[in-house]
C-alpha positions as a printed Julia matrix, in Angstrom:
363×3 Matrix{Float64}:
  -8.73   12.25   14.63
  -5.93    9.78   14.84
  -3.98    9.5    18.06
  -1.43   12.18   18.96
   0.79   10.22   21.35
   2.05    6.69   21.74
  -0.09    5.89   24.8
  -3.26    6.92   23.02
  -2.09    5.05   19.93
  -1.75    1.82   21.92
  -5.25    2.22   23.39
  -6.64    2.88   19.93
  -4.7    -0.04   18.44
  -6.3    -2.41   20.98
  -9.79   -1.73   19.63
  -9.02   -1.0    15.98
  -9.21   -4.58   14.61
 -12.9    -4.77   15.53
 -13.53   -1.36   13.98
 -11.67   -2.37   10.83
 -13.74   -5.54   10.45
 -16.87   -3.42   10.58
 -15.72   -0.85    8.05
 -16.26   -2.98    4.96
 -19.77   -4.24    5.81
 -20.74   -0.64    6.59
 -19.42    0.45    3.21
 -21.42   -2.28    1.47
 -24.59   -1.31    3.35
 -24.1     2.3     2.32
 -23.64    1.25   -1.31
 -26.85   -0.76   -1.26
 -28.81    2.04    0.42
 -27.56    4.6    -2.08
 -27.62    2.47   -5.22
 -29.8     5.03   -7.0
 -27.13    7.73   -6.65
 -25.0     8.55   -9.69
 -21.65   10.19  -10.25
 -23.58   13.38  -11.01
 -24.16   13.71   -7.27
 -20.57   14.88   -6.86
 -18.71   17.42   -8.96
 -14.98   16.9    -9.37
 -14.46   19.93  -11.59
 -12.42   21.65   -8.89
 -10.28   18.53   -8.47
  -9.64   18.32  -12.19
  -8.68   21.99  -12.37
  -6.38   21.73   -9.35
  -4.68   18.62  -10.74
  -3.99   20.34  -14.07
  -1.9    22.92  -12.25
   0.55   20.32  -10.84
   3.58   20.29  -13.12
   4.86   16.9   -11.88
   1.54   15.06  -12.11
   1.16   12.39  -14.78
  -2.23   10.86  -14.04
  -5.23   11.37  -11.79
  -8.03    8.79  -11.59
 -11.04    8.52   -9.31
 -13.19    5.4    -9.01
 -16.4     5.65   -6.98
 -18.72    2.71   -6.36
 -16.8     0.68   -8.91
 -17.14    3.28  -11.67
 -14.3     5.39  -13.05
 -15.71    8.91  -12.74
 -12.53   10.88  -13.45
  -9.53    9.99  -15.6
  -6.98   12.61  -16.59
  -3.44   12.43  -17.98
  -0.88   15.21  -17.97
   2.57   16.18  -19.13
   2.81   13.64  -21.91
   1.48   10.63  -19.96
  -0.9     8.2   -21.68
  -3.47    5.71  -20.42
  -1.54    2.68  -21.69
   1.79    3.86  -20.27
   2.98    1.76  -17.31
   4.27    3.87  -14.43
   7.08    2.98  -12.07
   5.06    2.88   -8.85
   8.22    2.93   -6.71
   7.51    1.99   -3.07
   3.8     1.54   -3.71
   5.13   -1.85   -4.81
   5.31   -2.76   -1.12
   1.51   -2.95   -0.96
   1.51   -5.36   -3.92
   4.25   -7.42   -2.29
   2.16   -7.62    0.88
  -0.7    -9.07   -1.15
   1.65  -11.74   -2.52
   2.73  -12.66    1.02
  -0.91  -13.01    2.03
  -1.55  -15.3    -0.93
   1.53  -17.37   -0.09
   0.36  -17.82    3.51
  -3.12  -18.78    2.33
  -1.56  -21.45    0.11
   0.53  -22.83    2.96
   3.83  -21.76    1.42
   4.59  -19.64    4.5
   3.36  -20.89    7.88
   2.06  -17.58    9.18
   3.22  -14.03    9.88
   4.89  -15.13   13.11
   7.32  -17.43   11.28
  10.91  -16.37   12.04
  12.83  -15.39    8.92
  15.87  -17.34   10.14
  14.19  -20.45    8.77
  14.57  -18.97    5.28
  18.13  -17.66    5.72
  19.9   -20.17    8.0
  23.22  -19.65    6.19
  23.13  -15.91    6.88
  21.77  -15.95   10.43
  23.62  -18.93   11.85
  26.28  -17.22   13.96
  25.95  -16.79   17.72
  26.04  -13.04   17.28
  22.95  -13.24   15.1
  20.78  -14.6    17.92
  18.64  -11.43   18.32
  18.17  -11.22   14.55
  16.78  -14.75   14.53
  13.76  -13.36   16.4
  12.74  -11.26   13.38
   9.46  -12.54   11.9
   7.68  -12.21    8.57
   5.31   -9.79   10.28
   8.21   -7.62   11.39
   9.28   -7.26    7.76
   5.74   -6.42    6.64
   5.36   -3.72    9.3
   8.88   -2.26    9.04
   9.68   -3.36   12.59
  12.57   -5.74   11.9
  14.81   -3.51   14.03
  17.53   -3.62   11.37
  19.18   -0.37   10.38
  17.52    0.95    7.24
  18.82    0.25    3.75
  16.81    3.25    2.52
  17.66    6.96    2.57
  21.31    7.46    3.61
  22.19    3.78    3.06
  20.3     3.19   -0.18
  23.19    3.8    -2.57
  25.6     1.46   -0.75
  22.92   -1.21   -0.55
  21.92   -1.34   -4.22
  25.57   -1.16   -5.29
  26.5    -4.12   -3.1
  27.15   -7.57   -4.57
  24.52   -9.3    -2.41
  21.47   -7.3    -1.33
  20.14  -10.01    1.0
  23.44  -10.44    2.82
  23.81   -6.66    3.09
  20.31   -6.19    4.54
  20.73   -8.96    7.12
  24.21   -7.73    8.08
  22.81   -4.36    9.17
  23.07   -3.8    12.91
  19.97   -3.98   15.08
  18.98   -0.47   16.11
  15.75   -1.59   17.85
  14.55   -4.9    19.29
  12.61   -6.78   16.58
   8.89   -6.15   16.57
   8.99   -2.87   18.49
   9.76    0.3    16.52
   9.14    1.28   12.92
  12.26    1.91   10.83
  11.24    2.22    7.19
  13.54    0.14    5.0
  13.15   -1.26    1.5
  15.56   -3.98    2.59
  12.74   -5.48    4.68
  10.53   -5.74    1.59
  13.37   -7.21   -0.45
  13.81   -9.95    2.15
  10.12  -10.76    1.61
  10.75  -11.06   -2.13
  13.59  -13.48   -1.39
  11.27  -15.5     0.85
   8.61  -15.64   -1.87
  11.26  -16.83   -4.31
  12.31  -19.63   -1.94
   8.84  -20.89   -1.06
   7.15  -20.57   -4.46
   9.72  -22.58   -6.38
   9.73  -19.86   -9.03
  10.42  -16.12   -8.69
   8.5   -13.14   -7.41
   7.58  -11.9   -10.88
   6.17  -15.26  -11.98
   4.36  -15.71   -8.68
   2.84  -12.24   -9.03
   1.92  -12.89  -12.63
   0.06  -16.1   -11.82
  -1.56  -15.18   -8.49
  -2.25  -11.46   -8.86
  -1.96   -9.99  -12.37
  -3.56  -12.74  -14.44
  -6.7   -12.98  -12.26
  -7.07   -9.19  -12.6
  -6.83   -9.49  -16.37
  -3.42   -8.07  -17.23
   0.21   -9.04  -17.7
   2.75   -7.68  -15.26
   5.98   -6.43  -16.86
   9.26   -7.62  -15.43
  11.03   -5.17  -13.14
  14.67   -4.97  -11.89
  16.42   -7.83  -10.09
  19.28   -7.9    -7.62
  22.68   -9.47   -8.5
  21.37  -12.91   -7.43
  18.31  -12.59   -9.69
  15.76  -11.83   -6.95
  13.13   -9.38   -8.15
  13.37   -6.07   -6.35
  11.08   -6.33   -3.33
   9.03   -3.24   -2.68
  10.26   -0.99   -5.46
  10.14   -0.38   -9.22
   7.09   -2.46  -10.15
   5.33   -1.25  -13.31
   1.56   -0.74  -13.48
  -0.67    1.42  -15.61
  -2.89    3.86  -13.67
  -5.95    1.76  -14.5
  -4.21   -1.33  -13.15
  -3.47    0.62   -9.99
  -7.19    1.4    -9.73
  -7.93   -2.32  -10.16
  -5.54   -3.15   -7.34
  -7.13   -0.53   -5.1
 -10.56   -1.92   -5.99
  -9.36   -5.39   -5.08
  -8.61   -4.22   -1.55
 -11.79   -2.14   -1.42
 -13.72   -5.36   -2.09
 -11.77   -7.38    0.49
  -9.7    -9.27   -2.06
 -12.43  -10.14   -4.55
 -12.52   -9.27   -8.26
 -14.33  -10.81  -11.2
 -16.05  -13.35   -8.97
 -12.73  -14.65   -7.61
 -11.17  -14.37   -4.16
  -7.7   -13.29   -5.26
  -6.35  -12.07   -1.93
  -7.79  -13.63    1.25
 -10.38  -11.34    2.83
  -8.83  -11.85    6.25
  -5.48  -10.69    4.86
  -7.0    -7.46    3.55
  -8.56   -6.83    6.97
  -5.28   -7.59    8.73
  -3.33   -5.37    6.32
  -5.5    -2.39    7.22
  -4.89   -2.67   10.97
  -2.35   -0.03   12.13
   0.57   -1.9    13.67
   3.34    0.7    13.63
   3.46    4.45   14.05
   5.49    6.71   11.8
   8.33    8.43   13.64
   8.08   11.36   11.23
   4.36   12.04   11.53
   2.47   11.0    14.66
  -0.88   10.61   12.91
   0.42    8.32   10.16
   0.47    4.56   10.73
   1.54    1.43    8.89
  -0.14   -1.95    8.51
   0.99   -4.83    6.3
   2.54   -2.77    3.52
  -0.16   -0.07    3.63
  -0.03    3.43    5.09
  -2.98    4.58    7.19
  -4.14    8.08    8.04
  -7.26   10.2     8.28
  -8.19   12.47    5.35
 -11.25   14.7     5.45
 -12.43   12.82    8.52
 -12.34    9.44    6.76
 -10.0     6.56    7.49
  -7.81    6.22    4.42
  -5.44    3.41    3.45
  -2.84    4.03    0.8
   0.05    2.63   -1.18
   2.72    5.32   -1.49
   5.68    5.51   -3.83
   8.45    8.07   -4.22
   7.6    11.19   -6.18
   3.82   10.93   -5.83
   2.73    7.44   -6.86
  -0.42    6.77   -4.82
  -3.33    4.34   -4.5
  -5.8     5.72   -1.94
  -8.55    3.4    -0.68
 -11.45    4.81    1.36
 -13.8     1.92    2.24
 -16.37    4.15    3.95
 -16.99    5.92    0.66
 -16.38    3.02   -1.76
 -13.65    5.21   -3.22
 -10.29    4.63   -4.92
  -8.03    7.48   -6.02
  -4.83    6.99   -8.03
  -2.06    9.41   -8.93
   1.22    8.93  -10.76
   3.91   11.56  -11.0
   7.42   12.29  -12.17
  10.05   10.31  -10.28
  12.8    12.83  -11.07
  14.71   14.24   -8.11
  13.68   17.86   -7.71
  13.29   20.59   -5.12
   9.58   20.58   -5.96
   9.1    16.98   -4.81
   8.02   17.73   -1.23
   5.63   20.54   -2.18
   4.17   18.26   -4.87
   3.56   15.59   -2.24
   1.68   18.06   -0.04
  -0.31   19.22   -3.05
  -1.46   15.65   -3.78
  -2.6    15.12   -0.19
  -4.52   18.41   -0.35
  -5.98   17.51   -3.74
  -7.24   14.11   -2.59
  -8.44   15.27    0.81
 -10.17   18.52   -0.06
 -11.11   18.12   -3.73
 -12.06   14.42   -3.83
 -12.75   12.82   -0.44
 -14.51   15.83    1.08
 -16.94   16.44   -1.8
 -17.64   12.71   -2.22
 -18.33   12.44    1.52
 -20.61   15.49    1.33
 -22.44   14.03   -1.65
 -22.99   10.72    0.14
 -24.27   12.52    3.24
 -26.55   14.77    1.23
 -27.98   11.82   -0.69
 -28.59    9.91    2.55
 -30.38   12.92    4.03
 -32.5    13.33    0.91
 -33.45    9.64    0.99
 -34.31    9.9     4.68
 -36.58   12.88    4.15
 -38.76   10.84    1.77
 -39.53    8.17    4.35
C-alpha cells in the first residue's frame, strides 16, 4: 500500500526513483515471457456491463499489450468525436516541457521561472517568488495561492492570466507543499510560448501530435493569445490511448523517441502528496496511486476524463465523461475508480498471474 503519513512518504520517496526505473524493464520482461497469451485470457464482460450503467460515461477503452481489447461508446458519443480532456491536459503539457528541455529550450527543471517573467517578478517584494522553479510548477508546489476552485472564475475573467497567477500571494514556501492550481500549468504554457518561438498549440502539433499520427485541434487561449495551459485540450479517446501507450513505452511510438525516456521515468516519481487523499501523489503532471495492488499513473480531468497507465500489466485504460456540473459528478468519479480497479486491473492482473503459473507448471 502507499504510505499513510508524511514521514513514511518521505522514506518511500527516497527509494522510489530506483523502483520506478525498474518497473518498465520488468513490464517488458513479463510481456516477452507471456507473448503467447491472448486477450481471451481475461474477460472484461463485467467491466463492459458496469460501464453501460454509468449515465455520465461517454467512452471506455482498454488497451492491453498494445492491443485495443475493449472499446465502447455511450450516451451519443462516437469514436471520431474529440473530447475535452479538461485537466488531463496537464499530463500532455508535462510531455511538452520534457521535449523542450531535451531540445535545450529550457535549461532544466531547476530553472527559476523569474528568468521568463522578469517584468512581473522584478520588485523587491517578489524575492521569494523568484525562487519558484519549472519543477515547482510541474509538481504543483509553486507555493502560490491557487487559481483553481474558489478563485477560478476571477482568474479566467481577468485581463491578464499570467499577471494574475503571479500576483497571487505565497501561501507556502516554493517547492514544499502541493497546492493544486491550473495557474501553474498556464505559466508553463507561457514559458513554452516564449522559448519555442511559436505557440503551445504549434509546438504540440509538431513535437507530439504529428509523430503520433494525428492533428491536434486548437483549444482556448487567454486574452494575450497564450494557449490554455493544463485545460481544455481536445483528443479523441483513441488518441488518449495513444498518449497513454507513449508513456507505457517510455516515450517511444512508431519507432521514434517522441518524449525522452528519462522524462517519462522522472514524471512517474511521486514528488508531492495530495492534501485531500494521503495515498494519492503527484509527479510531473501525472497522478499516482495504487489500484488493485498495482502502481497506477494517471492523467485526470474534471468530470471523469482519465488516462490510466499500469506499466506492470502493460495496460492503458481511457474514459471520457460528461463535463456538465451535476450532483452526480462525485459519485461518478468513484464509480470510474471502482470500474477500473475491480473490473479491469484486477482481472487483468489475475489473468497475467494465472498464465505465468500455467507456463511455470509446464517447465
